[in-house]
C-alpha positions as CSV (number, residue, x, y, z in Angstrom):
1,X,34.7,20.9,63.0
2,X,36.0,24.5,63.1
3,X,34.2,27.1,65.1
4,X,33.4,29.9,62.7
5,X,33.1,33.6,63.5
6,X,32.6,37.1,61.9
7,X,33.4,40.6,63.0
8,X,30.8,43.4,63.1
9,X,32.8,45.8,61.0
10,X,34.0,43.4,58.2
11,X,32.0,42.2,55.1
12,X,29.9,39.1,55.7
13,X,29.9,35.6,54.2
14,X,26.1,35.7,53.9
15,X,25.6,32.0,53.4
16,X,28.2,31.7,50.6
17,X,29.4,28.4,52.1
18,X,32.4,29.6,54.0
19,X,33.3,31.3,57.4
20,X,35.0,34.6,57.7
21,X,37.3,33.1,60.4
22,X,37.7,29.6,61.9
23,X,39.1,28.6,65.2
24,X,41.1,25.4,64.7
25,X,39.9,22.6,66.9
26,X,42.2,20.2,68.7
27,X,43.3,17.2,66.7
28,X,45.7,16.1,64.0
29,X,46.3,18.6,61.2
30,X,46.2,17.0,57.8
31,X,47.3,18.8,54.6
32,X,46.2,17.3,51.3
33,X,47.7,17.8,47.9
34,X,45.6,19.8,45.6
35,X,42.9,17.5,44.2
36,X,42.0,17.6,40.5
37,X,39.4,15.7,38.4
38,X,41.4,12.5,38.1
39,X,40.0,9.1,38.8
40,X,42.1,6.4,40.4
41,X,43.6,5.5,37.0
42,X,44.6,9.2,36.4
43,X,42.0,9.6,33.7
44,X,40.3,13.0,33.6
45,X,36.7,13.0,34.8
46,X,34.3,15.5,33.2
47,X,36.3,17.1,30.4
48,X,34.8,20.6,29.9
49,X,32.3,20.0,32.7
50,X,32.9,22.1,35.8
51,X,30.2,20.4,37.9
52,X,31.7,16.9,37.2
53,X,35.2,18.1,37.9
54,X,34.4,19.8,41.1
55,X,32.4,16.8,42.3
56,X,35.3,14.5,41.5
57,X,37.7,16.8,43.5
58,X,35.4,16.6,46.6
59,X,35.0,12.8,46.2
60,X,38.8,12.4,46.1
61,X,39.1,14.6,49.2
62,X,36.4,12.6,51.0
63,X,38.2,9.3,50.2
64,X,41.6,10.7,51.3
65,X,40.3,12.0,54.6
66,X,38.4,8.8,55.3
67,X,41.7,6.9,54.9
68,X,42.9,8.6,58.2
69,X,39.6,8.7,60.0
70,X,38.5,12.1,58.7
71,X,35.3,13.6,57.2
72,X,34.6,16.6,55.0
73,X,33.4,18.6,58.1
74,X,36.9,18.3,59.5
75,X,38.1,20.7,56.8
76,X,39.1,24.0,58.4
77,X,40.5,25.7,55.2
78,X,40.2,25.2,51.5
79,X,41.8,26.9,48.6
80,X,40.0,26.7,45.2
81,X,41.9,27.3,42.0
82,X,39.8,27.8,38.9
83,X,40.3,28.9,35.3
84,X,37.3,31.0,34.5
85,X,35.2,33.4,36.7
86,X,32.0,32.1,35.0
87,X,32.7,28.8,36.7
88,X,32.3,30.1,40.3
89,X,28.5,29.6,40.6
90,X,28.8,26.0,39.6
91,X,31.8,25.4,41.9
92,X,29.9,26.9,44.8
93,X,26.8,24.9,44.0
94,X,28.7,21.6,44.1
95,X,30.6,22.7,47.1
96,X,27.4,23.2,49.0
97,X,26.5,19.6,48.3
98,X,29.6,18.4,50.1
99,X,30.2,21.1,52.8
100,X,27.3,22.0,55.1
101,X,27.0,25.7,56.0
102,X,27.3,25.1,59.7
103,X,30.7,23.5,59.3
104,X,32.0,25.4,56.3
105,X,35.7,26.1,56.3
106,X,37.4,29.4,55.7
107,X,38.0,29.7,51.9
108,X,40.3,31.3,49.4
109,X,39.5,31.3,45.7
110,X,42.1,32.1,43.1
111,X,41.5,32.4,39.3
112,X,44.5,31.1,37.4
113,X,45.6,31.0,33.8
114,X,45.9,27.2,33.9
115,X,46.3,24.2,36.0
116,X,48.5,21.0,35.7
117,X,46.7,19.8,32.5
118,X,44.9,21.8,29.9
119,X,41.6,20.0,30.6
120,X,41.6,20.7,34.4
121,X,39.1,23.4,35.3
122,X,39.4,23.4,39.1
123,X,41.7,22.3,41.8
124,X,40.9,22.1,45.5
125,X,43.5,22.2,48.3
126,X,42.1,21.5,51.8
127,X,43.5,21.5,55.3
128,X,41.6,19.4,57.8
129,X,41.9,18.8,61.6
130,X,40.8,15.3,62.5
131,X,39.9,14.7,66.2
132,X,42.5,12.5,67.8
133,X,39.9,9.9,68.8
134,X,39.1,9.3,65.1
135,X,42.5,9.8,63.5
136,X,44.3,6.6,62.4
137,X,47.0,5.5,60.0
138,X,46.8,2.2,58.4
139,X,49.8,-0.2,58.9
């Protein structure tokens, strides 16, 4: 879990579900491909439903991290790509279900004209640091 911090003379996160800065803990750094709302059969989950798509992205991230001994609170940084600014409150609401404020990563959000498929509304790209004692690769 990253150690978050703020600076006195910089704007504040104010409980928005991210840290202003994070000190990377020791461990194995894991970069994940941007996760979109695909199920394991590459079928889109939640067409036109930002809540369902965001939830699917986090569930995919959770499963990928678990594969190597990681957890969501191991995420130190996450980039969110989204297609409509009106979606941000819903994305943040779902995000708060998966990322606790005390372990929230640093965050960048980018509004884009489109993603890899016209029905994708959101894509999440995390970086995690998994403690060495939990990290494992399957044979």
